C-alpha positions as CSV (number, residue, x, y, z in Angstrom):
1,M,-0.2,-0.2,0.1
2,L,1.2,3.2,-0.4
3,K,1.3,6.5,1.8
4,I,2.3,10.2,1.9
5,R,4.6,10.7,4.7
6,L,7.6,12.5,5.2
7,T,11.5,11.5,5.3
8,R,13.7,13.6,7.2
9,R,16.4,15.4,6.1
10,G,18.6,18.4,7.5
11,K,21.8,18.3,10.2
12,K,21.4,17.8,13.8
13,R,18.5,20.0,15.9
14,Q,17.1,21.0,12.3
15,P,15.3,19.1,11.2
16,I,13.6,19.5,7.6
17,Y,11.1,16.8,5.6
18,R,10.2,15.9,2.7
19,V,7.0,14.8,1.7
20,V,6.8,11.4,-0.9
21,V,5.0,8.4,-1.7
22,M,6.4,5.1,-0.8
23,E,5.5,2.2,-0.2
24,S,3.8,1.3,3.3
25,G,6.8,-1.1,4.8
26,S,10.0,1.1,3.7
27,K,12.2,2.7,6.0
28,R,11.5,5.9,7.1
29,D,14.3,7.4,4.8
30,G,14.0,4.8,2.1
31,R,13.2,4.6,-1.2
32,Y,9.9,6.7,-2.6
33,V,8.5,6.5,-6.2
34,E,7.7,10.6,-6.1
35,N,9.0,13.7,-4.3
36,L,5.6,16.0,-3.4
37,G,7.7,18.9,-1.4
38,V,9.4,20.2,1.4
39,Y,8.2,20.7,4.8
40,N,10.1,23.1,7.3
41,P,8.9,23.0,10.4
42,L,11.6,24.9,12.0
43,T,10.2,28.2,10.4
44,N,7.7,31.1,12.4
45,P,5.2,29.8,10.6
46,E,6.2,26.2,9.7
47,T,6.7,26.5,5.4
48,V,5.3,24.4,3.7
49,A,5.7,23.5,-0.2
50,M,4.1,21.3,-1.9
51,K,3.3,20.2,-5.6
52,E,-1.1,20.2,-4.4
53,D,-1.5,18.5,-8.4
54,R,0.3,15.8,-7.3
55,A,-0.5,14.8,-4.1
56,L,-4.3,15.3,-5.6
57,Y,-3.0,12.2,-8.0
58,W,-1.8,10.6,-4.9
59,L,-5.2,11.0,-2.6
60,S,-7.5,10.1,-5.5
61,V,-5.3,6.6,-6.5
62,G,-5.0,5.3,-3.1
63,A,-2.2,6.9,-1.1
64,Q,-3.3,7.3,2.2
65,P,-1.6,10.6,4.4
66,T,-0.3,9.8,7.4
67,D,-1.1,11.6,11.2
68,P,1.7,14.7,9.8
69,V,0.7,14.7,6.5
70,R,-2.7,14.6,6.7
71,R,-2.4,17.6,9.4
72,L,0.0,19.1,6.5
73,L,-2.8,18.4,3.8
74,K,-5.9,19.7,5.2
75,N,-4.2,23.3,6.5
76,Q,-3.6,23.6,3.1
77,G,-6.9,22.9,1.9
78,T,-6.1,19.8,-0.1
79,F,-8.7,17.2,1.4
80,D,-11.4,19.8,0.4
81,R,-10.4,19.9,-2.9
82,L,-10.1,16.3,-3.1
83,A,-14.0,15.9,-2.6
84,R,-14.6,18.6,-5.3
85,L,-12.4,16.6,-7.7
86,H,-14.8,13.7,-6.8
87,K,-17.6,15.4,-7.8
88,G,-16.0,16.1,-11.0
89,E,-14.4,19.5,-10.9
90,S,-11.2,20.0,-13.3
91,L,-8.5,19.4,-11.6
92,E,-6.7,21.7,-13.7
93,A,-9.0,24.6,-11.9
94,L,-8.5,23.2,-8.6
95,V,-4.6,23.5,-9.0
96,A,-5.3,27.4,-10.0
97,E,-7.6,28.0,-7.0
98,F,-4.5,26.7,-5.1
99,E,-1.6,28.7,-6.8
100,G,-3.7,32.0,-6.3
101,R,-4.6,31.9,-10.8
102,P,-7.3,32.8,-12.3
103,W,-9.8,30.0,-14.1
104,P,-10.1,29.6,-16.9
105,P,-6.9,31.7,-18.0
106,P,-8.0,35.0,-19.4
107,A,-8.0,34.5,-23.8
108,V,-4.7,35.4,-25.6
109,E,-6.1,38.7,-27.6
110,A,-4.8,38.2,-31.1
111,P,-1.9,41.2,-31.6
112,V,-3.9,42.4,-35.1
113,A,-7.2,41.8,-36.3
114,P,-7.8,39.1,-39.4
115,E,-8.9,43.2,-41.4
116,K,-5.6,44.8,-40.1
117,S,-3.9,41.5,-41.2
118,Q,-5.2,42.6,-44.8
119,T,-4.3,46.2,-45.2
120,I,-0.8,45.3,-43.7
121,V,-0.5,42.8,-46.2
122,E,-1.7,44.9,-49.0
123,K,1.3,47.7,-48.0
124,V,4.2,45.0,-47.7
125,V,3.0,43.4,-51.2
126,E,3.3,48.0,-52.5
127,V,6.5,48.6,-50.6
128,V,8.1,45.2,-52.3
129,S,6.9,45.9,-55.4
130,D,7.9,49.6,-55.3
131,A,11.3,48.3,-54.4
132,A,11.7,45.2,-57.0
133,E,10.9,48.6,-59.4
134,A,13.6,50.6,-57.5
135,V,16.0,48.0,-58.4
136,V,15.0,46.6,-61.8
137,E,15.5,50.2,-63.0
138,T,19.2,51.0,-60.6
139,V,19.9,47.7,-62.6
140,T,18.9,49.1,-65.8
141,N,20.7,51.9,-65.7
142,V,23.9,50.3,-64.4
143,V,23.9,48.2,-67.4
144,A,22.6,51.1,-70.1
145,G,25.7,53.1,-67.9
146,D,28.6,50.3,-68.9
147,S,27.4,50.2,-72.1
148,E,27.9,53.4,-73.2
149,E,31.5,53.6,-71.3
150,E,32.4,50.8,-73.7
151,S,30.7,52.5,-76.9
152,A,33.1,55.2,-75.6
153,A,35.9,53.7,-75.9
């Protein structure tokens, strides 16, 4: 069975914990399936940085949190979002709510309206054709000038 639990890191008397998914029979600091975040109890207030989408995923597939992790998830509101996920709300909307982003994301406006892009294309074609005519005229003058110099010599 999979458990969401803490593994200890840090120095003596300065613990910092990883929130991980691991087999229930594994050692405390043993091999884990996935790292979900970190928990630092020494800061005031306690620091918790967790991947909400992955935590919701593992909880939805049946991973059981230990009591300390259950307290962390409850304080973050993850269990409330899990209940809403089971009722059919989208995972993206729940994660956006956790991160403080608007959902659905604001629509990206097209930089140029289609009507304006047509006029821009027409202007570009006009400028390019004028430039091409100028190049042809210059080349014609240069060639005519070379032939005049040859006939004069």
